[in-house]
N, C-alpha and C positions, 0 to 999 in steps of 0.2 A: 467756411469753417472759421471760427474766431482764431485770432493769432495765438492766444494762450493754448488752445487745444492743439494747434499745429505744432507748437514748440514742445508741448508735453508728449505728443505722439513721437516726435523725433528724438526726444530725450529718454524714451522708455528704457529702463534698466541702467540709467546713469548713476554712477557712484563717485566719479572723479571727472569734473567738467573744467576744461580749460577754455577761457574766453579770450580771443585774440582780436584786439581792436586794430583796424587797418585804416590808413588814410593819410593825406598830406595836409599839414597845417597851412600850407601856402596856397591851396586851391579851393577856397570858400567851402562849399558843401561837401567836398571830398573828405573833410576832417571828421565827418559824422561817426564812423566806426571807432576812431581813436577817442573821441569825446565820450562815447558810450562806455568804453573801457575805463576812462578816467573817472566817470561818475560812479561806476561800480567800485573802483578802488577807494574813492572818497567815502562811500557809504559803509565800507568795511564789511566784515563778515558777521552779519547779524544772525547768529545761529539761534535756532529754536530747539526746544526739546524734541528729540526724535529726528533731527535733520540727518538724512542719510547721504547727503552729497557734500563732497569736499570740492571747493571751487577755487581756481587760481585764475587771476586776470593778468594778461600780458599786453603791453603797449607796443604793437608792431610798427606803427607809423607807416612810412612808405617802403620799408624793407622788412616785412613780416617774416620772410624766410630766415632772417638772422636769429630768430627766436626758436627755431625748431629744436635745437639742442635742449633748451630750458623746458620746452613743452614735453619733449620725450622723457626728461628726468622726472617730470611731474607724474608720468604714467597715466594719462587720462583715458577714461572709457569713452568720452565724447569731447569733441572740440567744436566750439562755436566761432566761426569766422564772421566778424561784423565789419561791413564795408559799405561805402556808397556804391550803388549799382544802378545802371540805366536799364530799367525794366519797362520803359515806356509807360510809366504810371504817373499819377498826380504827385508833384513834389511832396516829400515827407512820408509817402506811403512806405510801409514796412512789408517786406516779403521774406518768406523762408524758402530756401532753395537748396538743391544739391549742387555744390560747386563743380562737380564733375560733369554735370549735364549742361552742355552748351545749347541745348534745344530749349532752355527756359526763356530765352530772349534777353537774358541778362548780359549786358556788356558795358564795360567801362573799366579802366585801370590806370592808376597813377603809379603803380608799383611795378617792379621789374618783372616778376613772374606772374602769369595768370593764376587765379585762385584754383583752377582745376589742377595745376601742377602741384601747388602747395597742399591741396587737399589729398591728392593721390599719395604724395610723399608721407604725410602724416598718417594716413590710413595704413600704408605699408610698414612704416617704421614703428608705429605705436600700437597697431591693431585696434584703432579706435574708430568710432563713427565720426564723421565730419559734417557739420550742418552750416549752411550759409544763411546769414541774416543780412538783408540788404535794406538800405534806406535810399529811396529815390531822390537824387539831387535835383535842385532847380537850376543851379549854376555851378560850373566848375571852371572858374577863371582865376588867374593869378591875382592875389592880394585883394580880393573882394570879401565883404562880410558874408557870413552865413545867412541863408534865407530863413525867415520865421517859420516856414513850413517844415524845414529840416530840423530846426531847433525843437519844434513840437514832437517830431518823430523821434528825436534823441531822447527826450523826456519820457515818451511812451515806452520805448523799448528798454530804457534803463529801469523804469519801474517794474516792468514785466520780468526782466531778467533777475532783478533783485528777489522778486517773489519766487520765481521758478528755481533759480540756481542756489540762492542762499537759504531760503526757507524750506527747501526740499520739495519733492514731487508729492 
C-alpha cells in the first residue's frame, strides 16, 4: 500500500494533529525526525479553503518527553511521532508503525524513553491516536554527516506530511 494511503488511513477522523520530530543532531542520520519537523515549520501553515485540520509541530530533539505538556495543551486528536528507526530496511525507507507494538521489528533509540512509553502516555493523557513514522538510518555515529539516502527520505516525508496535515485529508 502506498505511504500516502497508509498515513490517510491512520489519520482518519483527524482534526488536530501534533507532529513531534525526534532525534539527535549529534548522531548523523538520527536527526531525521527533527529535520522533518523543522521543514514543516519552515513551510508554514499553507491553509487551503476547506482545510479541516489544525496542525502543530513540535521539536522534541533527544528529549521528546519534555514536550508532553505543550502537546496536551494543544489537545490533539492525533499525534505523529517522527524518528529514525532501525526496521532492517534500505536506508532512507519510510515506514508507518504503531509505537506501542514492539513486534514491528523497529528498534533504535537515542532518547531517554522508548517511543512505546511516550505513545502510551500521550494516548492516556490526551485521548489521541499516536502514529509512528520512521526513517531507516544508514549510519548513527557521532559527528558524521547525514547520508544522502536519509536526506531523500526526509524530503519525501516532509512533502507528504505538508500535503496530508496542512492541506487537509
